[in-house]
C-alpha positions in Angstrom: -0.2 -0.2 0.2 1.3 3.1 -1.2 1.1 6.6 1.8 0.5 8.9 -1.4 -2.7 10.5 -1.4 -2.5 11.1 -5.2 -3.4 7.4 -5.5 -7.1 8.1 -4.3 -9.3 11.0 -4.4 -12.5 11.9 -2.0 -15.1 10.5 -4.9 -13.3 7.1 -4.6 -13.1 7.2 -0.9 -16.8 7.8 -0.4 -17.9 5.1 -3.3 -15.7 2.3 -1.0 -17.3 3.4 1.9 -20.4 3.1 0.1 -19.5 -0.5 -0.9 -18.5 -1.3 2.7 -21.8 -0.5 3.8 -23.5 -2.0 1.6 -21.4 -5.1 1.9 -20.9 -5.2 5.3 -22.9 -2.7 7.5 -22.7 0.3 8.8 -20.0 -0.5 11.7 -17.7 -1.9 8.8 -17.3 1.3 7.6 -14.1 2.8 9.5 -11.2 4.2 8.0 -9.4 1.4 8.2 -11.3 -0.6 6.0 -12.0 2.1 3.7 -8.3 3.0 3.2 -7.7 -1.2 2.4 -10.6 -0.5 -0.2 -9.2 2.2 -1.7 -5.3 0.6 -1.4 -3.5 3.1 0.9 -2.9 3.6 4.6 -5.2 5.4 6.7 -3.5 8.3 7.3 -3.8 9.7 3.6 -7.4 9.7 4.0 -7.2 12.4 6.6 -6.6 14.5 3.8 -10.1 14.3 2.2 -11.9 13.4 5.4 -11.4 14.5 9.1 -12.5 11.8 10.8 -15.0 8.8 9.9 -18.2 11.3 11.4 -17.3 13.1 8.1 -16.9 9.9 6.3 -20.5 8.9 7.3 -21.6 12.1 6.6 -20.1 11.9 3.2 -21.7 9.0 2.6 -25.1 9.9 3.7 -24.8 13.5 1.6 -23.8 10.8 -1.6 -26.8 8.5 -0.9 -29.0 11.6 -0.5 -28.1 13.1 -4.1 -28.2 9.6 -5.5 -31.8 9.2 -4.2 -32.7 13.1 -5.2 -31.6 12.4 -9.0 -33.9 9.0 -8.7 -36.4 10.8 -7.6 -36.3 14.0 -9.6 -36.3 11.2 -12.7 -39.3 9.9 -11.5 -41.1 13.0 -10.9 -40.3 14.3 -14.2 -41.6 11.3 -16.1 -45.2 12.1 -14.8 -47.7 14.8 -15.0 -50.8 14.2 -13.1 -50.4 14.1 -9.4 -51.3 11.2 -8.7 -49.0 9.2 -11.2 -46.6 11.4 -9.5 -46.7 10.4 -6.0 -46.9 6.9 -7.0 -43.7 6.6 -9.0 -41.4 8.7 -6.1 -42.9 6.3 -4.3 -42.0 3.2 -7.0 -38.6 4.8 -7.5 -37.9 4.9 -3.6 -38.7 1.3 -3.8 -36.0 0.6 -6.4 -33.6 2.4 -5.1 -33.9 1.1 -1.6 -33.8 -2.4 -3.5 -30.5 -1.6 -5.2 -28.8 0.4 -2.6 -31.4 -0.6 1.3 -28.2 0.1 3.9 -27.8 3.7 1.7 -30.9 4.1 1.9 -31.3 3.2 5.7 -28.3 5.5 6.1 -30.6 8.8 5.1 -32.9 8.0 8.3 -30.3 7.7 10.5 -28.7 9.6 13.1 -25.0 9.1 12.6 -24.2 11.2 15.9 -22.0 13.8 16.6 -19.9 16.0 14.0 -22.6 15.0 11.1 -25.4 16.6 9.7 -24.0 18.2 6.7 -26.2 15.6 4.5 -28.8 17.3 6.0 -28.9 20.0 3.0 -28.7 17.4 0.3 -31.3 15.5 1.7 -33.4 18.3 1.8 -32.8 18.8 -1.7 -33.7 15.1 -2.6 -36.9 15.9 -0.7 -38.2 18.5 -3.0 -39.4 16.4 -6.2 -42.0 14.4 -2.8 -42.9 17.8 -1.3 -43.3 19.1 -4.7 -45.6 16.2 -5.4 -47.4 15.5 -2.7 -48.3 20.0 -2.5 -49.9 19.2 -5.8 -52.2 16.3 -5.0 -52.7 18.2 -1.4 -52.2 21.8 -1.7 -49.2 23.7 -0.5 -50.2 24.3 3.1 -50.4 20.1 3.7 -47.6 19.8 1.3 -44.8 18.6 4.3 -47.1 16.3 5.8 -47.8 14.7 3.2 -44.3 14.3 1.9 -43.9 13.1 5.4 -46.6 10.2 5.1 -45.8 8.9 1.8 -41.7 9.4 2.8 -43.2 7.1 5.9 -44.9 4.9 4.4 -42.1 4.1 1.2 -39.2 3.8 4.1 -41.1 1.7 6.6 -42.6 -0.7 4.1 -39.2 -1.3 2.4 -37.3 -1.6 5.4 -39.9 -4.2 6.5 -38.9 -6.1 3.2 -35.1 -5.5 3.8 -35.2 -6.8 7.1 -37.6 -10.3 5.7 -40.5 -9.0 7.6 -43.1 -10.1 4.8 -42.9 -14.0 5.7 -47.1 -15.0 5.4 -46.5 -15.6 1.6 -48.6 -13.7 -1.3 -47.1 -10.8 -3.4 -45.0 -8.5 -1.5 -45.1 -6.5 -4.6 -49.0 -6.9 -5.0 -48.8 -5.3 -1.5 -46.6 -2.2 -2.3 -48.8 -1.6 -5.1 -51.7 -1.6 -2.9 -50.4 0.4 0.1 -48.7 3.0 -3.0 -52.9 3.1 -4.4 -54.3 3.3 -0.4 -51.9 6.2 0.2 -52.9 8.2 -2.6 -56.8 7.8 -2.3 -55.9 9.2 0.7 -54.0 12.1 0.5 -56.2 13.1 -2.8 -59.3 12.7 -0.4 -57.2 15.1 1.7 -56.8 17.7 -0.5 -60.1 17.7 -1.8 -60.9 18.3 1.9 -58.7 21.4 2.1 
């Protein structure tokens, strides 16, 4: 392993940390394990990230940025509010299937020294808030976005944990949940 920082970049470090996160979990993402993954000793990493907290923050920000792009594409592909909200839920589920631990880290308190990812997460949430607002009205946009996010995150978290063991189609259950959620939000929007 080379001690020279020129052999790695912040982007490579974050990519290595995300790969470790998905393969082995949050506890496996250490400065030493990331350094080994990128082929350097740990000291050069500190030229790119201050400590593990900053590394985890960067991983969460990277995941939030990716999710934001996924959600923006899903929202842009639909014209009516109901279809847009449904597309966002399905896009989140697809992201959570591809990167379940990255999806989870977005809703995890990473401890002291973190929080910079919140700005990126707020931008990632923008398509959800806008689509929810178009369905229920601007006054209830944020609460509706929280309901949608809670459903999608909760369902996919249970799915990743293997909690749906009673048989039947999990895809059908998700579709039913999205349809029910959209109908409920549409109804709440009409009352406003």
